[in-house]
Structures are given as structure tokens and as C-alpha cells.
C-alpha positions in Angstrom: -2.6 -18.0 -104.2 -3.9 -14.5 -103.8 -6.5 -15.7 -101.2 -3.8 -17.7 -99.2 -1.6 -14.7 -99.1 -4.4 -12.5 -97.8 -5.3 -15.0 -95.1 -1.6 -15.2 -94.0 -1.4 -11.4 -93.8 -4.6 -11.3 -91.6 -3.3 -13.9 -89.1 0.1 -12.2 -88.6 -1.3 -9.0 -87.0 -3.5 -11.0 -84.7 -0.6 -13.1 -83.5 1.4 -9.9 -82.9 -1.4 -8.4 -80.9 -1.7 -11.5 -78.8 2.0 -11.6 -78.1 2.0 -7.9 -77.2 -0.9 -8.5 -74.8 0.9 -11.4 -73.1 4.0 -9.2 -72.6 1.9 -6.4 -71.2 0.2 -8.8 -68.8 3.5 -10.2 -67.6 4.8 -6.7 -66.9 1.6 -5.4 -65.2 0.7 -8.5 -63.2 3.3 -8.0 -60.4 2.2 -4.4 -60.0 -1.6 -5.2 -59.9 -1.3 -8.2 -57.6 0.2 -7.9 -54.1 3.4 -10.0 -53.7 3.1 -12.7 -51.1 6.8 -12.2 -50.2 6.2 -8.5 -49.4 3.0 -8.9 -47.4 3.9 -9.0 -43.7 1.5 -9.7 -40.9 0.2 -6.8 -38.9 -1.2 -6.0 -35.4 -5.0 -6.3 -35.6 -6.1 -5.5 -32.0 -5.0 -5.2 -28.4 -6.6 -5.6 -25.0 -6.8 -3.0 -23.6 -7.3 -1.2 -26.9 -5.0 1.6 -28.0 -6.3 4.8 -26.4 -8.7 3.0 -24.1 -9.4 4.1 -20.5 -9.7 1.3 -17.9 -10.2 1.4 -14.1 -6.9 -0.2 -13.0 -4.0 -1.9 -14.6 -5.2 -5.4 -15.8 -3.5 -8.6 -14.8 -2.6 -9.3 -18.4 -2.6 -7.7 -21.8 -3.1 -9.4 -25.2 -2.1 -8.5 -28.7 -3.7 -10.2 -31.8 -1.9 -10.3 -35.1 -3.2 -11.1 -38.6 -1.0 -14.2 -38.8 0.7 -16.7 -36.5 3.9 -15.4 -34.9 7.1 -17.4 -35.5 7.2 -20.4 -33.3 10.3 -20.5 -31.0 11.3 -16.9 -31.8 11.6 -14.5 -28.8 8.5 -12.3 -28.4 9.1 -9.5 -25.9 6.6 -7.1 -24.3 7.6 -4.1 -22.2 5.0 -2.3 -20.2 5.7 0.9 -18.3 4.0 4.0 -16.8 4.4 7.7 -17.5 7.2 8.1 -15.0 9.6 6.4 -17.5 11.9 9.1 -18.9 11.2 9.7 -22.6 8.4 7.2 -22.9 5.9 9.8 -24.0 7.9 10.5 -27.2 8.6 6.8 -28.0 7.2 5.7 -31.4 7.8 2.7 -33.6 11.2 3.0 -35.1 12.2 5.7 -32.6 12.3 4.1 -29.2 15.2 5.8 -27.3 14.5 5.1 -23.7 16.6 3.8 -20.8 14.5 0.8 -19.7 16.7 0.4 -16.6 15.3 3.7 -15.4 11.7 2.6 -15.9 9.5 0.1 -14.0 8.6 -2.8 -16.3 5.2 -4.3 -15.2 5.7 -7.4 -17.4 5.8 -10.5 -15.3 7.7 -13.3 -16.9 7.9 -14.0 -20.7 5.3 -13.2 -23.2 3.4 -16.3 -24.5 2.7 -16.7 -28.2 -0.2 -18.9 -29.3 -0.6 -18.6 -33.0 -1.6 -15.0 -33.7 -2.2 -14.3 -30.0 0.4 -12.9 -27.7 -0.3 -12.7 -24.0 1.8 -10.9 -21.3 1.1 -11.3 -17.6 1.6 -8.1 -15.5 2.7 -7.4 -12.0 0.1 -4.8 -11.0 0.9 -4.3 -7.3 1.0 -0.6 -6.5 0.6 0.4 -10.2 -0.4 4.1 -10.2 -3.2 5.7 -12.1 -2.2 7.3 -15.4 -1.0 6.5 -18.9 0.7 3.2 -19.7 2.8 2.4 -22.8 3.2 -1.1 -24.2 6.1 -1.9 -26.5 5.9 -5.3 -28.2 8.9 -6.6 -30.1 7.6 -9.5 -32.2 8.8 -11.8 -35.0 6.2 -12.8 -37.6 5.8 -16.1 -39.3 8.0 -15.0 -42.2 10.8 -14.1 -39.8 10.2 -10.4 -40.1 10.7 -8.5 -36.8 8.9 -5.4 -35.8 8.2 -3.1 -32.8 4.6 -2.2 -32.0 3.5 0.5 -29.6 0.1 1.3 -28.1 -1.0 3.2 -25.0 -3.9 3.1 -22.6 -4.9 4.9 -19.4 -6.0 3.8 -15.9 -8.2 6.0 -13.6 -7.3 4.3 -10.3 -4.2 3.0 -8.7 -3.9 -0.7 -8.2 -4.0 -2.0 -4.6 -1.1 -3.9 -3.0 1.7 -1.3 -3.1 4.2 -0.6 -0.5 2.4 -0.6 2.8 2.0 2.8 4.3 3.7 3.5 7.5 1.1 3.3 10.3 0.4 6.6 12.0 2.2 6.9 15.3 -0.2 6.3 18.2 0.4 8.5 21.2 2.1 6.7 23.9 0.0 6.0 26.9 0.8 8.5 29.7 1.1 6.6 33.0 -1.0 8.0 35.7 0.9 10.6 37.6 2.1 9.2 40.9 1.3 11.1 43.9 4.7 12.3 45.0 3.5 14.6 47.7 4.4 13.6 51.2 1.4 12.1 53.0 -0.4 14.7 55.2 0.1 14.1 58.9 -3.1 13.5 60.7 -3.9 15.0 64.1 -2.9 11.8 65.7 0.5 11.9 64.1 1.0 15.6 64.8 2.9 16.6 68.0 0.4 16.8 70.9 0.8 18.9 74.1 -0.9 16.3 76.2 2.3 14.4 77.2 3.8 17.7 78.4 0.7 18.5 80.5 0.7 15.0 82.1 4.4 15.3 82.7 3.9 18.6 84.4 1.1 17.3 86.6 3.3 14.3 87.6 6.1 16.6 88.5 3.9 18.7 90.7 2.5 15.7 92.4 6.0 14.3 93.0 7.2 17.6 94.4 4.1 17.8 96.7 4.8 14.3 98.0 8.4 15.2 98.7 7.3 18.4 100.5 4.8 16.4 102.7 7.4 13.8 103.5 10.0 16.4 104.4 7.5 18.2 106.6 6.6 15.1 108.5 10.2 14.2 109.0 10.9 17.6 110.6 7.9 17.4 112.9 8.8 14.0 114.2 12.3 15.1 115.0 
């Protein structure tokens, strides 16, 4: 009986230690292991990359997440330049801008394909400078979040508003010669007619005198 009692006493502490270990494990396990319910997807990379410098505004931008985005949920991407009031101070959770006062280069809706989100851009006339991308996405677990990244372009994109052509000087018509034509010597008044008239008059008077003289002599 003494040996049985001693064995029973030995097993009781062991059982108590095992039970205490199980309780401790149950308490610590949630803290040591990440909860699947609280682990949201995240933005992994973008193209252009955050802080990257490119030549001109690309035709499209892409965002890659760690998990597939929620199918059928609206995924919105807003792309604007530095002329947008307040855009330089915009940060996730603090986006207080009047988008109506800003040019949105996004063309059409963003397209989600699993973890990849693509947004086409209208780049015509896009100036050189810093661009800000604001993506409002919904993850596969229905969790929504805003993501912001920025990149810079060094050259303006072609195809902007056409510049007004420089005014070409109007052709000056050749100055017309308004001066009266110069009279030639033939057109100018000549004394010859007067001379001839005078000679004719003298001849006529001479003939008259001759005739008168003859008439007197015959009488």
C-alpha cells in the first residue's frame, strides 16, 4: 500500500504540470502565431516604382499586391500632376484634395487581374514633373485601403494643345506706279504748227497782194 500511495503521489504533479503547460500554450499561441483574420494583403510593387524618375508619363501604370484583389469590387486609380492643389501633402489616411480642380490622367477604369491592377493613362500634353498616384483598392478579404506613391518625369509628353502658328507677314503687293506717265517729246506741244500756220498766212497775204496789184493795173 505504501508503494502504491507513493506512485500515485508521483503521477499527480506530472499531470498538473502537463495541464499547466497546455493552458500556457493555449494562451500564448494566438500571440506567437499571426492571425489569418488580421493579416491583410499589401502593396508589393508599382511600375513606375515609388520615387522613380522616368522620361515621360507612361501609357499605363501597374500595381502588384501580395494577394488577389476582390473580384467585382470597384478598384479606383487617380493620377495627377503637381499642379493639383494640396497633392504634395496627400498621404494615406489624409487625402484632402479637390479632385475636380485637378487633372486626372487615368483613362477608363482600372483593371484588376488577380493581384495585378492596371490603369491606362491619357498622356497627351502631360508636363514634366512629379506625379502622384492614389489607388483605392479592395482586397480579397473585403478590406479597403488607399495607397499612394509618386514618381517624376523629365520631359513633357507630346500631343498637347497645338501651339498657335506664328503669324506670317502678309505679302506686300508691289507698289503700283501711280505717277502720271511722262509726256514724250512727241506728246509735248510743238511750235511747228504755229510756224507752218504763219508761213501759210504770209503766202496767202502775198497772193492777195499780187492779185490786187494786177487788178489795179488792168483797170
